[in-house]
PASEBA-1860 file (N, C-alpha, C; in nm, 3 decimals):
! residues 337
1> MTKKQEAP> 11.154/12.544/11.236/11.205/12.409/11.217/11.096/12.322/11.155 ~ 11.128/12.251/11.050/11.029/12.168/10.983/11.008/12.040/11.062 ~ 10.881/12.007/11.085/10.850/11.885/11.158/10.878/11.764/11.069 ~ 10.947/11.666/11.126/10.980/11.546/11.052/10.853/11.466/11.020 ~ 10.837/11.431/10.895/10.720/11.354/10.854/10.736/11.210/10.899 ~ 10.634/11.160/10.970/10.639/11.024/11.019/10.599/10.926/10.910 ~ 10.661/10.809/10.914/10.626/10.705/10.818/10.483/10.658/10.842 ~ 10.412/10.625/10.735/10.275/10.581/10.753/10.267/10.449/10.828
9> IYTGDIAE> 10.159/10.430/10.902/10.134/10.305/10.971/10.027/10.230/10.894 ~ 10.060/10.110/10.849/9.967/10.031/10.770/9.905/9.923/10.857 ~ 9.775/9.912/10.853/9.705/9.810/10.931/9.638/9.708/10.841 ~ 9.662/9.716/10.711/9.597/9.624/10.619/9.477/9.686/10.551 ~ 9.436/9.805/10.596/9.325/9.873/10.529/9.374/9.927/10.396 ~ 9.286/9.924/10.296/9.324/9.966/10.162/9.315/10.117/10.149 ~ 9.422/10.179/10.101/9.420/10.323/10.077/9.331/10.353/9.957 ~ 9.248/10.455/9.972/9.158/10.491/9.862/9.239/10.545/9.745
17> QHLDPGRE> 9.198/10.507/9.625/9.270/10.549/9.505/9.170/10.604/9.404 ~ 9.200/10.721/9.350/9.111/10.784/9.253/9.176/10.778/9.115 ~ 9.113/10.703/9.025/9.167/10.685/8.891/9.065/10.729/8.788 ~ 9.114/10.768/8.674/9.027/10.801/8.561/8.993/10.671/8.488 ~ 8.868/10.621/8.502/8.835/10.493/8.439/8.848/10.495/8.287 ~ 8.843/10.613/8.229/8.857/10.623/8.085/8.997/10.596/8.035 ~ 9.095/10.598/8.129/9.233/10.573/8.090/9.280/10.432/8.125 ~ 9.196/10.358/8.195/9.235/10.223/8.232/9.211/10.126/8.117
25> YTVQTQEI> 9.307/10.036/8.096/9.297/9.926/8.000/9.277/9.975/7.856 ~ 9.339/10.088/7.825/9.333/10.140/7.688/9.464/10.110/7.618 ~ 9.462/10.120/7.486/9.583/10.097/7.408/9.693/10.193/7.451 ~ 9.653/10.317/7.484/9.752/10.420/7.518/9.824/10.392/7.650 ~ 9.761/10.316/7.742/9.822/10.295/7.873/9.895/10.161/7.884 ~ 9.892/10.082/7.778/9.954/9.950/7.787/10.106/9.953/7.774 ~ 10.156/10.032/7.682/10.301/10.040/7.663/10.352/10.174/7.716 ~ 10.454/10.168/7.798/10.508/10.286/7.863/10.653/10.307/7.820
33> AFTDEQHA> 10.689/10.433/7.796/10.828/10.466/7.766/10.902/10.487/7.898 ~ 10.974/10.387/7.943/11.044/10.395/8.071/11.173/10.474/8.059 ~ 11.214/10.535/8.169/11.337/10.614/8.170/11.458/10.521/8.182 ~ 11.575/10.575/8.152/11.698/10.498/8.169/11.715/10.453/8.314 ~ 11.678/10.539/8.408/11.691/10.504/8.549/11.597/10.389/8.585 ~ 11.475/10.390/8.531/11.383/10.279/8.560/11.437/10.147/8.505 ~ 11.491/10.150/8.384/11.552/10.029/8.330/11.672/9.987/8.416 ~ 11.746/10.083/8.468/11.861/10.051/8.553/11.817/9.987/8.685
41> VWADLFAG> 11.707/10.036/8.741/11.652/9.975/8.863/11.609/9.831/8.834 ~ 11.539/9.812/8.722/11.499/9.676/8.680/11.623/9.586/8.670 ~ 11.727/9.634/8.603/11.848/9.554/8.582/11.912/9.515/8.715 ~ 11.916/9.608/8.809/11.977/9.578/8.939/11.891/9.482/9.021 ~ 11.759/9.497/9.012/11.670/9.404/9.080/11.686/9.264/9.022 ~ 11.688/9.254/8.889/11.702/9.125/8.821/11.834/9.058/8.861 ~ 11.944/9.134/8.853/12.076/9.078/8.885/12.086/9.039/9.031 ~ 12.018/9.114/9.118/12.025/9.086/9.261/11.965/8.952/9.299
49> IHQPYLLE> 11.865/8.908/9.225/11.798/8.781/9.256/11.844/8.669/9.165 ~ 11.886/8.703/9.043/11.928/8.600/8.948/12.071/8.556/8.980 ~ 12.085/8.497/9.099/12.215/8.452/9.149/12.204/8.303/9.182 ~ 12.305/8.222/9.148/12.296/8.077/9.174/12.266/8.043/9.319 ~ 12.324/8.116/9.414/12.304/8.083/9.556/12.161/8.110/9.602 ~ 12.087/8.193/9.528/11.946/8.215/9.557/11.857/8.124/9.473 ~ 11.888/8.113/9.344/11.803/8.034/9.254/11.796/7.888/9.294 ~ 11.900/7.836/9.357/11.897/7.695/9.395/11.790/7.665/9.499
57> HICREFKH> 11.738/7.768/9.565/11.635/7.749/9.666/11.494/7.780/9.612 ~ 11.484/7.811/9.485/11.355/7.840/9.421/11.314/7.717/9.340 ~ 11.184/7.687/9.338/11.139/7.564/9.274/11.171/7.562/9.125 ~ 11.186/7.443/9.071/11.231/7.427/8.932/11.131/7.486/8.832 ~ 11.002/7.490/8.867/10.902/7.544/8.776/10.925/7.692/8.748 ~ 10.972/7.765/8.849/11.003/7.907/8.827/11.117/7.921/8.728 ~ 11.223/7.845/8.748/11.341/7.857/8.661/11.308/7.815/8.518 ~ 11.224/7.712/8.504/11.180/7.672/8.370/11.099/7.784/8.304
65> GLTLLQLD> 11.009/7.844/8.380/10.926/7.952/8.326/11.007/8.074/8.291 ~ 11.111/8.103/8.369/11.197/8.217/8.339/11.266/8.198/8.205 ~ 11.304/8.075/8.175/11.362/8.044/8.044/11.260/8.065/7.933 ~ 11.136/8.020/7.956/11.032/8.034/7.854/10.993/8.180/7.831 ~ 10.994/8.260/7.937/10.949/8.398/7.926/11.051/8.487/7.856 ~ 11.179/8.450/7.862/11.285/8.522/7.792/11.288/8.671/7.827 ~ 11.292/8.700/7.955/11.301/8.839/7.999/11.439/8.894/7.969 ~ 11.443/9.022/7.933/11.570/9.093/7.914/11.619/9.137/8.052
73> PLHIPTVV> 11.737/9.092/8.095/11.786/9.131/8.228/11.809/9.280/8.243 ~ 11.821/9.352/8.132/11.859/9.494/8.138/11.744/9.590/8.111 ~ 11.630/9.538/8.061/11.522/9.629/8.020/11.386/9.574/8.062 ~ 11.298/9.663/8.107/11.162/9.625/8.142/11.090/9.578/8.016 ~ 11.026/9.462/8.019/10.965/9.409/7.896/10.838/9.484/7.859 ~ 10.804/9.478/7.731/10.678/9.534/7.684/10.565/9.435/7.712 ~ 10.443/9.485/7.713/10.326/9.398/7.728/10.317/9.303/7.608 ~ 10.352/9.351/7.490/10.350/9.267/7.370/10.443/9.147/7.388
81> HLNDHITP> 10.565/9.172/7.438/10.659/9.063/7.460/10.600/8.960/7.557 ~ 10.542/9.007/7.666/10.487/8.917/7.767/10.376/8.831/7.709 ~ 10.284/8.894/7.636/10.172/8.819/7.577/10.221/8.721/7.470 ~ 10.321/8.760/7.395/10.375/8.670/7.292/10.429/8.541/7.353 ~ 10.478/8.548/7.477/10.540/8.431/7.540/10.446/8.358/7.637 ~ 10.334/8.420/7.670/10.241/8.359/7.765/10.114/8.306/7.698 ~ 10.046/8.391/7.622/9.914/8.355/7.568/9.915/8.228/7.484 ~ 10.009/8.207/7.394/10.007/8.081/7.316/10.024/7.956/7.403
89> RTGWRIER> 10.083/7.971/7.521/10.110/7.854/7.606/9.995/7.822/7.701 ~ 9.932/7.924/7.759/9.831/7.896/7.863/9.697/7.964/7.837 ~ 9.690/8.054/7.740/9.565/8.123/7.714/9.544/8.248/7.798 ~ 9.628/8.269/7.899/9.619/8.392/7.978/9.686/8.506/7.902 ~ 9.642/8.628/7.930/9.709/8.744/7.871/9.731/8.851/7.977 ~ 9.816/8.946/7.943/9.861/9.048/8.038/9.802/9.183/8.000 ~ 9.758/9.258/8.101/9.719/9.398/8.081/9.786/9.481/8.190 ~ 9.824/9.604/8.152/9.883/9.696/8.249/9.773/9.780/8.313
97> TAVRYTLA> 9.790/9.811/8.442/9.692/9.889/8.514/9.760/9.997/8.597 ~ 9.688/10.107/8.621/9.737/10.210/8.712/9.700/10.179/8.857 ~ 9.615/10.079/8.878/9.577/10.039/9.012/9.700/9.987/9.085 ~ 9.723/10.034/9.207/9.834/9.983/9.286/9.783/9.859/9.361 ~ 9.796/9.854/9.493/9.741/9.739/9.563/9.613/9.785/9.631 ~ 9.504/9.776/9.558/9.378/9.832/9.604/9.279/9.719/9.624 ~ 9.151/9.753/9.634/9.048/9.651/9.653/9.061/9.542/9.549 ~ 9.044/9.417/9.593/9.076/9.302/9.507/8.974/9.280/9.396
105> DDWYNKFA> 8.858/9.343/9.404/8.752/9.313/9.307/8.798/9.336/9.163 ~ 8.870/9.446/9.138/8.919/9.474/9.003/9.003/9.359/8.951 ~ 9.089/9.308/9.035/9.181/9.202/8.995/9.106/9.073/8.967 ~ 9.011/9.038/9.054/8.940/8.912/9.035/8.845/8.916/8.916 ~ 8.789/9.033/8.887/8.708/9.045/8.766/8.793/9.020/8.642 ~ 8.916/9.067/8.644/9.007/9.042/8.532/9.052/8.896/8.530 ~ 9.080/8.840/8.647/9.119/8.699/8.653/9.011/8.610/8.591 ~ 8.885/8.648/8.612/8.776/8.569/8.555/8.780/8.567/8.403
113> QRIFLITD> 8.843/8.668/8.345/8.861/8.675/8.199/8.997/8.619/8.157 ~ 9.068/8.558/8.251/9.202/8.505/8.229/9.299/8.616/8.185 ~ 9.284/8.730/8.252/9.373/8.845/8.232/9.449/8.869/8.362 ~ 9.581/8.869/8.354/9.665/8.895/8.470/9.713/9.040/8.463 ~ 9.685/9.116/8.568/9.720/9.257/8.569/9.861/9.279/8.621 ~ 9.934/9.370/8.556/10.062/9.416/8.607/10.052/9.567/8.627 ~ 10.108/9.614/8.736/10.098/9.756/8.767/10.196/9.839/8.683 ~ 10.172/9.968/8.676/10.263/10.058/8.604/10.365/10.122/8.699
121> YLRTREQM> 10.368/10.074/8.823/10.453/10.131/8.927/10.580/10.046/8.944 ~ 10.696/10.110/8.954/10.822/10.042/8.981/10.881/10.100/9.110 ~ 10.926/10.012/9.198/10.982/10.057/9.325/11.101/10.152/9.305 ~ 11.136/10.224/9.407/11.249/10.317/9.403/11.377/10.245/9.446 ~ 11.489/10.312/9.431/11.617/10.254/9.474/11.621/10.230/9.626 ~ 11.546/10.311/9.699/11.543/10.293/9.845/11.465/10.168/9.884 ~ 11.391/10.108/9.790/11.309/9.991/9.819/11.360/9.866/9.745 ~ 11.489/9.863/9.713/11.541/9.753/9.632/11.527/9.618/9.701
129> KFTPEPDM> 11.549/9.612/9.831/11.544/9.484/9.901/11.405/9.452/9.955 ~ 11.326/9.554/9.981/11.193/9.532/10.040/11.102/9.645/9.998 ~ 10.987/9.611/9.941/10.887/9.711/9.906/10.756/9.673/9.972 ~ 10.685/9.770/10.033/10.563/9.736/10.107/10.443/9.708/10.017 ~ 10.456/9.728/9.888/10.346/9.695/9.797/10.403/9.638/9.668 ~ 10.328/9.551/9.604/10.380/9.488/9.482/10.395/9.588/9.369 ~ 10.505/9.580/9.297/10.531/9.668/9.184/10.542/9.583/9.057 ~ 10.581/9.645/8.945/10.585/9.571/8.819/10.695/9.466/8.820
137> FHDIFGHL> 10.805/9.488/8.895/10.907/9.384/8.903/10.849/9.260/8.970 ~ 10.778/9.281/9.079/10.711/9.168/9.145/10.615/9.098/9.050 ~ 10.530/9.175/8.984/10.429/9.118/8.896/10.493/9.037/8.783 ~ 10.595/9.096/8.721/10.654/9.035/8.600/10.753/8.925/8.637 ~ 10.853/8.959/8.716/10.959/8.863/8.749/10.908/8.754/8.842 ~ 10.820/8.790/8.936/10.773/8.693/9.034/10.666/8.599/8.983 ~ 10.565/8.653/8.915/10.449/8.573/8.873/10.458/8.517/8.732 ~ 10.502/8.598/8.638/10.481/8.563/8.498/10.564/8.446/8.445
145> PYLTQEFY> 10.682/8.415/8.501/10.746/8.290/8.458/10.656/8.168/8.480 ~ 10.578/8.171/8.587/10.486/8.060/8.613/10.370/8.057/8.513 ~ 10.326/8.177/8.471/10.206/8.183/8.387/10.232/8.132/8.246 ~ 10.355/8.095/8.216/10.385/8.027/8.089/10.352/7.878/8.098 ~ 10.308/7.830/8.215/10.293/7.686/8.239/10.150/7.653/8.283 ~ 10.101/7.540/8.236/9.961/7.502/8.259/9.930/7.481/8.406 ~ 10.024/7.425/8.483/9.992/7.396/8.623/9.957/7.525/8.698 ~ 10.027/7.634/8.665/10.003/7.761/8.733/9.874/7.826/8.682
153> ARIEDKFA> 9.851/7.815/8.554/9.725/7.866/8.499/9.607/7.798/8.567 ~ 9.617/7.668/8.594/9.509/7.597/8.661/9.489/7.649/8.803 ~ 9.600/7.679/8.872/9.588/7.735/9.007/9.519/7.871/9.003 ~ 9.564/7.957/8.913/9.504/8.091/8.903/9.357/8.083/8.861 ~ 9.324/7.984/8.780/9.186/7.968/8.734/9.089/7.937/8.848 ~ 9.139/7.892/8.962/9.052/7.851/9.072/8.992/7.970/9.147 ~ 9.067/8.080/9.155/9.031/8.184/9.251/8.912/8.269/9.210 ~ 8.910/8.320/9.088/8.805/8.414/9.048/8.665/8.354/9.052
161> PAYLKATQ> 8.641/8.232/9.000/8.504/8.177/9.004/8.450/8.167/9.146 ~ 8.537/8.137/9.243/8.494/8.131/9.383/8.476/8.271/9.441 ~ 8.574/8.358/9.416/8.569/8.493/9.474/8.443/8.567/9.431 ~ 8.404/8.555/9.306/8.289/8.631/9.255/8.156/8.580/9.308 ~ 8.153/8.461/9.367/8.030/8.407/9.426/8.036/8.403/9.579 ~ 8.146/8.443/9.636/8.169/8.429/9.779/8.103/8.540/9.859 ~ 8.076/8.512/9.988/8.036/8.616/10.081/8.159/8.702/10.112 ~ 8.138/8.815/10.180/8.251/8.901/10.212/8.351/8.830/10.303
169> DEREVIKR> 8.301/8.755/10.401/8.392/8.682/10.489/8.470/8.577/10.411 ~ 8.404/8.508/10.320/8.472/8.409/10.238/8.575/8.474/10.147 ~ 8.546/8.594/10.098/8.643/8.664/10.013/8.771/8.693/10.088 ~ 8.760/8.726/10.215/8.880/8.751/10.295/8.965/8.623/10.305 ~ 8.899/8.509/10.322/8.972/8.382/10.328/9.037/8.352/10.193 ~ 8.963/8.377/10.084/9.017/8.351/9.950/9.141/8.435/9.924 ~ 9.138/8.561/9.965/9.257/8.646/9.947/9.375/8.593/10.027 ~ 9.349/8.540/10.146/9.457/8.482/10.225/9.511/8.356/10.160
177> LAWYSTEF> 9.422/8.273/10.105/9.466/8.150/10.039/9.555/8.182/9.920 ~ 9.520/8.286/9.844/9.604/8.328/9.732/9.737/8.382/9.784 ~ 9.732/8.460/9.892/9.852/8.521/9.948/9.952/8.415/9.992 ~ 9.903/8.312/10.061/9.993/8.213/10.118/10.018/8.094/10.026 ~ 9.971/8.103/9.902/10.009/8.004/9.801/10.088/8.073/9.691 ~ 10.022/8.147/9.604/10.091/8.205/9.488/10.184/8.321/9.525 ~ 10.160/8.386/9.637/10.244/8.500/9.676/10.360/8.459/9.768 ~ 10.330/8.377/9.869/10.434/8.345/9.967/10.440/8.196/10.001
185> GLVIEDNR> 10.392/8.111/9.910/10.391/7.968/9.935/10.528/7.903/9.918 ~ 10.541/7.789/9.986/10.657/7.702/9.973/10.610/7.567/9.922 ~ 10.702/7.489/9.868/10.668/7.356/9.818/10.787/7.264/9.845 ~ 10.758/7.136/9.864/10.864/7.037/9.879/10.906/6.986/9.742 ~ 11.036/6.987/9.719/11.091/6.937/9.592/11.216/6.855/9.625 ~ 11.214/6.728/9.587/11.328/6.639/9.617/11.360/6.640/9.766 ~ 11.255/6.637/9.848/11.266/6.635/9.994/11.340/6.757/10.049 ~ 11.325/6.872/9.981/11.382/6.997/10.027/11.275/7.106/10.020
193> LKVFGAGT> 11.282/7.200/10.112/11.195/7.317/10.107/11.240/7.407/9.993 ~ 11.144/7.446/9.908/11.174/7.535/9.797/11.074/7.652/9.797 ~ 11.122/7.767/9.756/11.037/7.886/9.746/10.952/7.876/9.620 ~ 10.824/7.901/9.635/10.729/7.903/9.523/10.670/8.042/9.502 ~ 10.634/8.112/9.608/10.556/8.235/9.598/10.630/8.351/9.534 ~ 10.556/8.424/9.449/10.614/8.537/9.375/10.657/8.651/9.466 ~ 10.586/8.670/9.578/10.624/8.777/9.670/10.760/8.752/9.732 ~ 10.787/8.628/9.768/10.917/8.594/9.825/11.026/8.605/9.720
201> ISGRAELT> 10.999/8.554/9.601/11.100/8.552/9.495/11.141/8.693/9.454 ~ 11.048/8.785/9.450/11.077/8.919/9.396/11.127/9.017/9.500 ~ 11.140/8.976/9.625/11.194/9.062/9.729/11.319/9.000/9.789 ~ 11.436/9.057/9.762/11.561/8.990/9.799/11.574/8.973/9.951 ~ 11.528/9.071/10.028/11.537/9.058/10.174/11.450/8.942/10.222 ~ 11.327/8.935/10.171/11.238/8.827/10.213/11.288/8.692/10.165 ~ 11.342/8.689/10.043/11.394/8.564/9.988/11.512/8.513/10.072 ~ 11.607/8.600/10.102/11.724/8.556/10.180/11.684/8.518/10.322
209> NTIMEFYR> 11.590/8.591/10.383/11.543/8.555/10.517/11.479/8.417/10.517 ~ 11.402/8.388/10.412/11.336/8.258/10.402/11.438/8.146/10.387 ~ 11.537/8.168/10.302/11.642/8.067/10.282/11.719/8.043/10.412 ~ 11.746/8.150/10.485/11.816/8.135/10.613/11.734/8.051/10.710 ~ 11.602/8.061/10.703/11.518/7.978/10.790/11.529/7.831/10.753 ~ 11.540/7.801/10.624/11.560/7.662/10.583/11.685/7.604/10.651 ~ 11.794/7.683/10.649/11.919/7.636/10.710/11.907/7.630/10.863 ~ 11.839/7.728/10.922/11.825/7.729/11.068/11.752/7.605/11.118
217> LGRDDVID> 11.649/7.563/11.046/11.574/7.445/11.089/11.664/7.322/11.098 ~ 11.760/7.313/11.006/11.856/7.204/11.014/11.959/7.226/11.123 ~ 12.010/7.348/11.133/12.113/7.379/11.233/12.065/7.353/11.375 ~ 11.939/7.388/11.401/11.883/7.376/11.536/11.815/7.241/11.560 ~ 11.838/7.146/11.469/11.784/7.010/11.485/11.632/7.006/11.491 ~ 11.569/7.104/11.427/11.423/7.100/11.414/11.384/7.006/11.301 ~ 11.458/7.014/11.191/11.435/6.928/11.075/11.562/6.847/11.045 ~ 11.543/6.717/11.027/11.650/6.629/10.981/11.630/6.610/10.831
225> YTDNVFEQ> 11.717/6.672/10.751/11.698/6.670/10.607/11.732/6.534/10.543 ~ 11.773/6.438/10.626/11.790/6.302/10.573/11.661/6.221/10.587 ~ 11.560/6.280/10.652/11.431/6.212/10.672/11.323/6.291/10.599 ~ 11.198/6.245/10.605/11.089/6.309/10.532/11.063/6.449/10.589 ~ 11.093/6.552/10.511/11.086/6.690/10.559/10.941/6.732/10.584 ~ 10.851/6.703/10.493/10.713/6.748/10.510/10.649/6.684/10.633 ~ 10.673/6.556/10.654/10.615/6.489/10.771/10.666/6.552/10.900 ~ 10.793/6.591/10.902/10.848/6.656/11.023/10.783/6.792/11.047
233> IQGHFLAH> 10.766/6.871/10.943/10.700/7.001/10.958/10.557/6.982/11.007 ~ 10.488/6.885/10.950/10.351/6.856/10.991/10.347/6.814/11.139 ~ 10.444/6.732/11.180/10.449/6.689/11.319/10.471/6.805/11.414 ~ 10.564/6.895/11.382/10.588/7.013/11.467/10.464/7.101/11.473 ~ 10.398/7.119/11.359/10.279/7.202/11.354/10.169/7.146/11.445 ~ 10.143/7.017/11.435/10.038/6.956/11.517/10.074/6.961/11.665 ~ 10.202/6.942/11.697/10.243/6.945/11.837/10.232/7.085/11.897 ~ 10.246/7.187/11.815/10.249/7.326/11.864/10.128/7.408/11.817
241> KNDIHRVI> 10.023/7.341/11.769/9.913/7.414/11.705/9.848/7.516/11.798 ~ 9.830/7.482/11.924/9.767/7.576/12.018/9.852/7.702/12.034 ~ 9.984/7.685/12.047/10.072/7.802/12.059/10.076/7.882/11.929 ~ 10.073/7.813/11.815/10.071/7.884/11.686/9.947/7.972/11.678 ~ 9.832/7.920/11.719/9.709/8.000/11.714/9.714/8.114/11.815 ~ 9.781/8.093/11.929/9.800/8.203/12.025/9.885/8.314/11.962 ~ 9.990/8.275/11.891/10.075/8.373/11.824/9.993/8.451/11.721 ~ 9.912/8.380/11.643/9.832/8.447/11.540/9.734/8.546/11.604
249> DGVNGLHR> 9.670/8.507/11.715/9.581/8.601/11.785/9.657/8.725/11.829 ~ 9.779/8.706/11.879/9.861/8.820/11.920/9.902/8.906/11.803 ~ 9.936/8.842/11.690/9.974/8.916/11.570/9.855/8.999/11.520 ~ 9.734/8.944/11.531/9.615/9.021/11.493/9.609/9.153/11.569 ~ 9.635/9.147/11.699/9.633/9.269/11.779/9.742/9.366/11.739 ~ 9.863/9.315/11.717/9.973/9.399/11.671/9.944/9.462/11.536 ~ 9.882/9.382/11.449/9.853/9.428/11.314/9.755/9.544/11.315 ~ 9.653/9.534/11.401/9.554/9.643/11.410/9.618/9.773/11.458
257> QGQMSSED> 9.729/9.762/11.530/9.801/9.881/11.578/9.906/9.929/11.477 ~ 9.916/9.862/11.361/10.014/9.901/11.262/10.155/9.857/11.294 ~ 10.170/9.755/11.379/10.302/9.714/11.424/10.367/9.607/11.335 ~ 10.297/9.562/11.230/10.352/9.459/11.143/10.380/9.515/11.004 ~ 10.401/9.645/10.994/10.395/9.712/10.865/10.528/9.723/10.792 ~ 10.637/9.684/10.853/10.764/9.704/10.785/10.863/9.594/10.820 ~ 10.967/9.584/10.740/11.067/9.481/10.761/11.134/9.495/10.897 ~ 11.164/9.620/10.938/11.237/9.638/11.063/11.149/9.615/11.185
265> KGWNVVHA> 11.017/9.644/11.172/10.929/9.624/11.287/10.885/9.478/11.296 ~ 10.834/9.423/11.185/10.780/9.290/11.177/10.813/9.195/11.290 ~ 10.927/9.124/11.278/10.957/9.022/11.377/11.015/9.076/11.507 ~ 11.058/9.200/11.510/11.102/9.256/11.638/10.987/9.260/11.738 ~ 10.869/9.302/11.691/10.756/9.308/11.783/10.700/9.169/11.810 ~ 10.715/9.076/11.714/10.668/8.939/11.737/10.757/8.870/11.841 ~ 10.886/8.899/11.840/10.974/8.843/11.943/10.925/8.886/12.082 ~ 10.887/9.012/12.096/10.835/9.060/12.224/10.702/8.991/12.257
273> LYEKLGIS> 10.623/8.964/12.155/10.496/8.892/12.175/10.522/8.752/12.230 ~ 10.623/8.683/12.177/10.658/8.550/12.229/10.683/8.555/12.380 ~ 10.761/8.657/12.419/10.794/8.669/12.562/10.667/8.691/12.643 ~ 10.578/8.776/12.593/10.453/8.805/12.662/10.367/8.680/12.676 ~ 10.370/8.594/12.572/10.288/8.473/12.573/10.356/8.357/12.645 ~ 10.482/8.376/12.684/10.554/8.269/12.751/10.598/8.157/12.658 ~ 10.622/8.192/12.530/10.667/8.094/12.431/10.816/8.117/12.408 ~ 10.896/8.013/12.430/11.040/8.025/12.416/11.078/8.043/12.269
281> HEGYFGGE> 11.160/8.144/12.240/11.202/8.172/12.103/11.320/8.083/12.066 ~ 11.288/7.954/12.047/11.390/7.856/12.013/11.323/7.738/11.944 ~ 11.404/7.650/11.889/11.348/7.531/11.823/11.256/7.569/11.709 ~ 11.138/7.512/11.706/11.041/7.538/11.600/11.006/7.687/11.592 ~ 11.006/7.755/11.707/10.971/7.896/11.713/11.095/7.987/11.712 ~ 11.208/7.936/11.671/11.333/8.011/11.685/11.374/8.093/11.565 ~ 11.291/8.100/11.460/11.332/8.168/11.338/11.263/8.301/11.317 ~ 11.280/8.353/11.196/11.217/8.480/11.158/11.073/8.460/11.111
289> VIIAPFDI> 11.040/8.338/11.075/10.902/8.303/11.039/10.873/8.165/11.095 ~ 10.744/8.133/11.105/10.701/7.997/11.137/10.665/7.930/11.005 ~ 10.720/7.812/10.981/10.686/7.735/10.861/10.592/7.623/10.901 ~ 10.476/7.618/10.835/10.371/7.523/10.871/10.315/7.459/10.744 ~ 10.254/7.341/10.756/10.186/7.284/10.640/10.068/7.371/10.601 ~ 10.032/7.369/10.474/9.922/7.452/10.421/9.792/7.407/10.486 ~ 9.746/7.485/10.584/9.630/7.450/10.665/9.528/7.563/10.654 ~ 9.414/7.534/10.592/9.317/7.639/10.561/9.262/7.703/10.688
297> ETIAMIPK> 9.237/7.625/10.791/9.186/7.680/10.917/9.282/7.785/10.974 ~ 9.410/7.754/10.973/9.510/7.846/11.028/9.527/7.968/10.938 ~ 9.531/7.947/10.808/9.545/8.058/10.713/9.429/8.156/10.729 ~ 9.308/8.105/10.751/9.190/8.191/10.764/9.197/8.279/10.888 ~ 9.278/8.241/10.988/9.288/8.318/11.112/9.385/8.435/11.101 ~ 9.475/8.431/11.004/9.580/8.533/10.995/9.519/8.665/10.949 ~ 9.565/8.779/11.003/9.503/8.908/10.969/9.529/8.949/10.826 ~ 9.464/9.057/10.788/9.487/9.114/10.655/9.636/9.129/10.630
305> TVYAFNPM> 9.679/9.098/10.510/9.822/9.091/10.484/9.874/9.203/10.396 ~ 9.787/9.293/10.353/9.834/9.402/10.269/9.931/9.490/10.348 ~ 10.048/9.514/10.289/10.154/9.595/10.350/10.216/9.530/10.473 ~ 10.186/9.406/10.502/10.230/9.348/10.629/10.350/9.256/10.612 ~ 10.430/9.253/10.715/10.537/9.154/10.724/10.471/9.019/10.755 ~ 10.512/8.914/10.686/10.445/8.784/10.700/10.493/8.709/10.823 ~ 10.401/8.671/10.913/10.441/8.597/11.033/10.461/8.448/11.008 ~ 10.403/8.394/10.899/10.411/8.251/10.872/10.423/8.226/10.723
313> FFVCESFE> 10.490/8.118/10.688/10.489/8.066/10.551/10.431/7.924/10.556 ~ 10.359/7.888/10.451/10.293/7.759/10.446/10.349/7.677/10.329 ~ 10.370/7.548/10.355/10.434/7.461/10.259/10.339/7.348/10.218 ~ 10.338/7.318/10.089/10.263/7.203/10.036/10.361/7.093/10.000 ~ 10.315/6.969/10.015/10.400/6.855/9.983/10.427/6.846/9.834 ~ 10.334/6.900/9.754/10.347/6.898/9.608/10.246/6.997/9.552 ~ 10.257/7.026/9.423/10.157/7.112/9.359/10.024/7.038/9.346 ~ 10.028/6.907/9.337/9.904/6.829/9.335/9.829/6.845/9.468
321> QMDALLDS> 9.904/6.845/9.579/9.841/6.867/9.708/9.784/7.008/9.718 ~ 9.858/7.107/9.667/9.809/7.244/9.666/9.678/7.253/9.589 ~ 9.673/7.189/9.472/9.551/7.185/9.393/9.434/7.132/9.475 ~ 9.455/7.018/9.541/9.348/6.952/9.615/9.301/7.036/9.733 ~ 9.395/7.097/9.806/9.358/7.178/9.922/9.283/7.304/9.880 ~ 9.329/7.369/9.775/9.258/7.488/9.726/9.118/7.450/9.677 ~ 9.108/7.338/9.605/8.977/7.292/9.557/8.881/7.265/9.672 ~ 8.932/7.213/9.783/8.845/7.177/9.895/8.770/7.298/9.949
329> YLKPIALR> 8.830/7.417/9.938/8.761/7.539/9.984/8.695/7.614/9.869 ~ 8.763/7.625/9.758/8.717/7.713/9.649/8.609/7.650/9.561 ~ 8.620/7.521/9.533/8.530/7.459/9.435/8.384/7.462/9.479 ~ 8.352/7.427/9.607/8.210/7.435/9.647/8.150/7.574/9.634 ~ 8.230/7.677/9.657/8.181/7.815/9.642/8.160/7.846/9.494 ~ 8.254/7.808/9.411/8.245/7.835/9.267/8.126/7.766/9.202 ~ 8.084/7.651/9.258/7.974/7.574/9.198/7.835/7.618/9.245 ~ 7.828/7.718/9.331/7.698/7.768/9.376/7.618/7.827/9.260
337> N> 7.487/7.811/9.268/7.398/7.872/9.167/7.387/8.022/9.190
END
């Protein structure tokens, strides 16, 4: 009898990857001849998210960028197409890489050259709603509509100069700041919570779960959407900050055991953690995620997020506020001699 292979347990540690450096970033590896099935997966992923009931909850900058990028809903775009629509607008350019989600140094070295990397990996049909690592659909559909616009280029420009001068501990914080802004950030638009982060946008399960939390906050009288939404979130966060930090400490322990590694485990084990900590799973703590204002101290406490289900989402009052908060941590490091 063949022993059933157990699913891997991810704790946030990076899997070692052996690549031929002579084949990275060459002309031969930039354009790939995709199969009909790969194009079909792309088409189904695109159609699954490009729905009015989902798009209405995504910030207007994404939708504007999607128009500018002119992606083909049925076919994976070429690198030439992407650069033709991005580089003239923001000066950034795209390169394809065989690197999956590995050590961040490769990515930040490229970011310093204003090069955004997209992977050559596309998720399988079994991972249509949730994939544990970013693939080319995430990279292209999630990030690149923004990279047609100056405001996003300015945000991306902040990270590499700081990362390359940072200590190892500071680098971990910088990766978290990027994760909870450009990957899974939220923003207030017209006094409504809107999805900003590419990770949320490119994963239909995560996107729909996030939208359901927006509605739950109203249903459970946590947020009154006729009043200032950001101020209410900030008030709940400050009132519950000690319990939020207790939850994060507990999540750190779960994460080290590999208990935050998948969609099905993620919040199931966190619900049990609430009970252990004596925190009632209702009101502000009654959803699938905790939504909090973008707070660098709290973000720095959250464990490594690679392959992990996200325990919290952070919201900025505006992109101007996001700029200022990121600058407050990143700029002093970037200006070091």
